C-alpha positions as CSV (number, residue, x, y, z in Angstrom):
1,M,-17.5,-15.2,41.2
2,M,-21.0,-16.6,40.6
3,K,-23.5,-18.1,43.2
4,E,-27.0,-19.2,43.0
5,G,-29.5,-17.8,45.4
6,Y,-33.1,-16.3,45.7
7,C,-33.8,-13.1,44.2
8,P,-36.9,-11.4,46.0
9,N,-37.2,-8.7,43.2
10,C,-37.6,-11.6,40.5
11,D,-39.4,-13.8,43.0
12,A,-37.1,-16.7,41.6
13,R,-33.8,-18.4,42.0
14,R,-31.3,-16.9,40.0
15,K,-27.5,-16.6,39.3
16,L,-25.9,-14.2,41.6
17,L,-22.9,-12.1,40.3
18,V,-20.6,-11.4,43.4
19,K,-19.0,-7.9,43.2
20,L,-16.5,-6.1,45.6
21,I,-18.0,-2.7,46.4
22,D,-17.0,-0.3,49.1
23,E,-19.5,-0.5,52.2
24,T,-19.6,1.2,55.5
25,Y,-20.4,-0.8,58.7
26,P,-20.7,0.8,62.2
27,V,-18.3,-0.9,64.5
28,R,-18.4,0.5,68.3
29,G,-19.8,3.7,67.0
30,E,-17.2,4.2,64.3
31,P,-17.8,4.0,60.6
32,I,-15.5,1.4,59.0
33,T,-15.4,1.2,55.3
34,I,-14.3,-2.1,53.7
35,K,-14.4,-3.7,50.2
36,A,-17.5,-6.0,50.7
37,E,-18.5,-8.9,48.5
38,V,-22.1,-8.3,47.6
39,A,-24.4,-10.6,45.4
40,F,-26.3,-9.0,42.6
41,C,-29.1,-10.7,40.6
42,E,-27.8,-11.6,37.2
43,K,-31.1,-10.7,35.5
44,C,-32.4,-7.6,37.2
45,G,-29.1,-6.3,38.9
46,Q,-30.7,-6.1,42.3
47,D,-28.4,-6.6,45.3
48,V,-29.3,-9.8,47.0
49,F,-28.8,-10.7,50.9
50,D,-26.4,-13.7,51.1
51,R,-25.9,-14.6,54.9
52,E,-22.5,-16.3,54.2
53,L,-21.1,-13.0,52.2
54,D,-22.5,-10.8,54.9
55,S,-21.0,-12.7,57.9
56,A,-17.6,-12.5,56.0
57,N,-18.1,-8.7,55.5
58,L,-19.0,-8.0,59.0
59,E,-15.9,-10.0,60.0
60,R,-13.8,-7.9,57.8
61,A,-15.2,-4.7,59.2
62,Y,-14.3,-6.0,62.8
63,A,-10.9,-7.0,61.6
64,E,-10.2,-3.5,60.2
65,Y,-11.3,-2.0,63.5
66,R,-9.1,-4.3,65.3
67,Q,-6.1,-3.3,63.1
68,R,-6.7,0.4,63.4
69,K,-7.2,0.2,67.3
70,G,-4.0,-2.1,67.7
71,L,-6.0,-4.7,69.3
72,P,-5.2,-8.5,68.8
73,S,-6.8,-10.2,66.0
74,R,-9.2,-13.2,66.4
75,N,-7.6,-16.6,65.8
């Protein structure tokens, strides 16, 4: 998947390639590893913060935590 955004390393708007990578998030003191969507600058290869992707990744981590603990999912 491709997006467009600002790359602070290039100091310019660039095309961003979204890749799935393993990332670990601390959820209530427990490390939760998920397949996270992360944007990378197509030109320099640096990972770039994307609020939309980050929010979705956090939700995935919390959903995984709830599943592991047998807690109800958010609907």
